N, C-alpha and C positions, 0 to 999 in steps of 0.2 A: 502495499499500498503505500509505506513512505518513497518508494521505486516512482509508481505514477505523478504521487503529488510532485516530486523533483520533475519528472518530465513536462510535466503539466506546467509547470512555472517558470523551468530556464524556454520549452515553446512560448509561454505568452509574452517574458521577456525576448524574445527574438523576434514578434511580432508588432510588439513596442515596439522597439527599437527602429524595424525597417522603419514601419512609418512615417519615425518623426526623421532620417533621413533621405535628405531629396537622391531622385533616383537618377534624372536624364530622360531622356529621350533614346530609353534603350529595356531592354529584358534586363532584370536581374533574378538571379536564380543562385540559392543553396542548398547543398545537400545539409540537408538539416539535421537526418539522422539513419544511420541501417541495423535495424537492425533483428537478428536474426529471429526468425519463425518455424513451425514444426513445414510448414508449406515452402522456407528457401529463405531468403535473405530482403528482408522487407526496406525499399530506397526514400525516403521522405524525401521531398523539395518541398522550400519555401519560395516561391517565385511570385513577383511582384514587376505589373507593365508598368511604367515608367513613360511610357506615350502619352499624348493626349486624346489618344479613342481605343477605346475596347478593344480589344483581339477577342475575333469571336472564336478563332479557330488556331491551337499553334501543337504541330506534331514535329518532334525532334529523332534523326538520326544521331544513337549515341551508342558504343563501343564499350562495352566492360572489358577490361585488361586486371588479371588476373595479379598478383604480388611479386613474379619477376617478369612481368609486363607482357607477357603475350595474352591475343586477341584473345578473347574470353566467350564471348559472343555481340553479337551483332542483333539490335533489336532498336522499334518505337516506341518510344516513349510523347504520349496522347496527355497533354500538358492539359485539352481542353479550351475553357473559351475565361480568358485575363480580362476582367475590366481593370479599368486607370485605375493607377494609386491604390488599390487595394491587394494586400499580401492573401495568396490561396497555396495551400497545401494541397500537395499532388504525393500517392500512396502508388508504388511498384513493386508488386512481387516475386524473384526472381527466383523461378522451382529448382529447386535441384542444385541450388545454389547456397556457400555458406560467406555470410559477411566478411572472415577472417581472411578468405582467400582473394577478396577486391582489393586492388592497388589502384587504379583508376576509372574513370569515366570519362569519357572523349563524350563532349556533344560533336558530331562531326560534322553537322548542317541542319538545316530543317526542308523536311521531308513538306511541308508545307504553314502556312502562315500569313492565316486572313485575316482583312479587318477591311471596313467599308472605304477610307481612303487613304491606305498605309501604305508603303511598297512592301512585296510578296518578300523583300530581306531584311522586311523590319525585323523578326523575328531572332536576327542572328548581328544586324549591323547592331555592332558598339557594349555586345551582348557582356553581360559580368558576371562570371560563374566564382563560386570558393563554395570551400565545404568546413562545416563545426565537426566534420567527425575524421578520422586517419584515412579516409580514400581522397584519391585525391580528385580532383576537378579541370578538367581543360575543356577552351572549345576554339 
């Protein structure tokens, strides 16, 4: 129970801090947690859309590397709708994957990025990436 309370406090502090900091006209993606579950490794991302317009859909081609630097998995992460200036958390379970075996997550490009007046490259242009885990995030 104490661990759950600590996690909730950390997540709230992270979201609160993210809301206070100016993001700029780009997406900010943070790998906030990597949690081992019975189904596999669950990655939790905190996203903030700094564009002046909502993003209706954002799908990223993502490459996962093991701790030795070898490609483990190439997959798509569908981040869904990203309203402007509002934090969103998205979680993905990687079946049959141990979190301790992951060394890096590479955002290789956007498969799709749709918004009414933003360019199709808006999801990758100026993308900022960081991690609160021992797994590096690159783009």
